[in-house]
C-alpha positions, -999 to +999 in steps of 0.1 A: +319+180-696+312+195-662+349+190-652+360+206-687+341+237-681+357+244-650+390+237-662+387+264-690+370+289-662+401+284-640+426+292-667+409+321-678+407+337-643+444+333-639+454+343-669+434+377-672+464+406-674+465+430-648+481+460-670+504+466-648+480+483-619+487+474-584+454+463-564+438+493-547+446+493-508+416+508-487+424+542-474+429+548-440+408+579-424+426+607-414+418+613-376+392+640-369+409+674-356+412+682-326+406+646-311+429+630-290+426+596-278+424+589-242+431+557-223+398+544-204+400+546-167+400+516-149+370+510-129+377+476-112+410+465-099+414+423-099+431+414-071+469+417-073+465+449-096+476+482-091+453+509-078+465+542-092+487+564-067+490+533-047+530+531-059+542+493-053+514+480-031+490+456-049+452+454-036+449+426-013+425+405-023+393+396+000+388+367+019+353+348+004+318+352+025+310+323+036+277+308+037+265+297+071+228+290+059+214+275+029+182+256+031+157+259+001+127+232-003+107+227-033+074+214-035+054+192-056+027+218-057+053+245-070+054+261-035+087+269-022+108+281+006+145+296+006+165+304+037+201+320+035+223+334+059+261+347+050+287+355+070+286+396+064+254+395+081+232+388+046+198+374+058+171+364+036+139+344+041+112+338+011+083+316+005+062+314-023+033+294-035+011+291-070-021+311-070-052+300-087-043+314-117-011+298-118+009+327-107+035+324-078+028+351-048+057+353-029+065+366+008+097+370+028+122+395+044+155+405+035+181+420+060+216+433+055+245+457+066+245+491+052+278+512+046+270+534+069+268+503+098+232+501+104+208+475+096+184+476+069+156+453+072+127+448+044+095+428+045+078+424+010+050+408-007+048+398-044+013+391-057-009+401-083-005+440-067+032+439-072+060+441-054+052+461-020+080+462+005+081+475+039+109+491+058+119+518+075+150+524+052+126+533+026+118+569+018+081+581+024+063+603+004+052+636+021+018+642+030-003+663+005-002+697+017-035+702+017-070+689+013-085+688-022-115+712-029-152+702-031-155+720-063-128+693-073-142+663-058-174+670-074-161+673-105-141+638-103-178+628-093-194+641-122-166+622-147-172+591-130-208+591-134-205+607-173-180+576-179-205+551-166-240+568-187-215+562-215-205+529-208-239+518-198-253+535-236-223+517-256-230+487-238-262+484-252-253+490-289-227+463-283-255+438-271-273+445-301-250+443-325-236+408-308-269+395-314-272+377-343-301+383-367-321+357-385-343+381-407-328+395-435-342+422-451-341+444-486-308+463-486-314+499-486 
């Protein structure tokens, strides 16, 4: 029975007249006035490709940088140590171990040669206080231009005392609210 209904439905669908109207085609939108397409500028050249203005000379592929040292130690307690040195002067050494809260505390140093030829050395620690790097190459904020006036220091102290009083007062209310009451009285 289902097969017969399916055959009848197919026959009706194929036999439906189209009344001589063609199937509509989607309209192609007109280009935006004043806009002309520009080819994107090539920002990376694969080895063998030609750079703009290089004529027929192809870019020479660069030799791979050798890895001189790659020592990695992973201990069962979650601590680790990594020492890597490459042929172009990049060196990195890092150790890490989980702290009492399960987060990994890392410390180490890395160095590389900057484009101007100077060697950049960075020592770092990454712990609950975030990533803290030390290096002569890192920028340093200028010293504060003047001392903080006494009235500003008094205002900061007053605000801290005010916050402490508000916290102490709200703490007492919270303690009373946190304590369950076994006494049920008449609703008011």
